[in-house]
N, C-alpha and C positions, 0 to 999 in steps of 0.2 A: 186583485192582490195588492197588498200594501208594500210599496217598493222599498221602504227603509228596512222592513223585516227581511225582505229578500237579500238586501245588502248585508245585514247582520248575519243571516244564514250563510252567506258566502264567506264572510270573515271567519265564522266558526268552522266552516268546512276546511279552509286552508290553514287553520291554526293547529299545530300538533297538540296531542293530549298533554295537559298540564301547562300549555302555553297561554299567554295573555292577549286579550283584545282590549284596546283602549280607544274610546270614542269621545270626541268633543262635539257638542251640539249647542245651538242657541237655546237659552233657557226661557221657558214660557213665563216664569215668575220674575223676569227682568221687565218690570212694567213699562219703563220708558220705551224699551225695544218693542214690546208687544203692542203698545199704543201706536208706535211708528208704523208697524206692519198694517194696522187698521187704516192709518192715514193714507198709505201708498197703495192700499188694496192689493197686496201680494205682487206688486211690480218691483222686483228687487234688482239691484245692480248686477248680481251674479246669477240671475235665474231663480230657480226654485229654492225655497227655503222652508224648513219646518222647525218650529220651536217645540221642545219637549218639556214635559214635567219630569222630574227625576223618576217618579214612580212608573211613568209610561215607558221610559227607556229601560228601566230595570225589568219590567214585565216582558218587554220585547226581547231583551237579551236572554232572559230565562227561557222564553218560549223556543229559542233555537239551541238550547242545551248549554248555555253559558251560566256560570255561577258568579254573580256580582260580588266583588270584593269591597267596593266603596265608590264614592263620588265626592267631588269637590267643585264648588263654583268659584268663579274668579271675576274680578273687576266690575262690580255693579255700576259704577259711574259711566262705563263705556257705552251703555245703552242710551245715554244722553247725547253722544257725539253727533248723531245724524241731525239733531235739531239745530245744531250750529249752522247748518247749511241754509236754513230758512229763518232763523232768529240769531243774528250775529252775536248778540250779548250772551247767548247760551255758551259760547266758547269759553268765556270767563268762568261761568258757573261750573262747567265741566272740570276745569283745572282746580277750582276750589273743592269740588266733590272728590276729585282724585286724591287731593292732599288729605282731606278728612278721612277718606277710606284708608289711606296708608297709616294714618295715626290710630284709627279705631280697630283695624284688623287684628292686632295682637290681643285686644280685649274682648272683641265680639265674635271673632272666628267664624264658627259654623252658622251663626245667625246671618251674617253678611253673605255667606256662601249661597244661601237659599235664593238670594236675589241677584246673583252674579249674571253678567251678560251671557256667559256660556258656562257650561260645566263639563268636566271630564268624568267619565265613568269607566272603571276598569273591571274586567271579568276574566275568569279563567275557564278554559275548556276542560271538562272532566276527563279523567283517565279512562281509556278503553279497557274492557275486561276480556 
């Protein structure tokens, strides 16, 4: 069994009809973070971690009876932070990228969301008949 689907199923079970489920997960399309995961070979500071594509999480939420309302990514430069531990000059690059992201966000919106370090997805549990 896929454990994250079991987790989503439990969230759906305990949510009242018409209630919302909001999930935040690492984003597969945050390429600096995805590359970091390959470098450390799935040895994470906090144990197990799975990055999702938005379509993958949407399909999983729908498979347990939730209707996805939408999603939004956030903070693409955050994926670079871990590199600062092994390449000290990356810390400066991260702060420059954070500033550029802040300036570009109002103009590029959803384009940047796709590459966010994480994304939120919200869904609603259907009404019982």
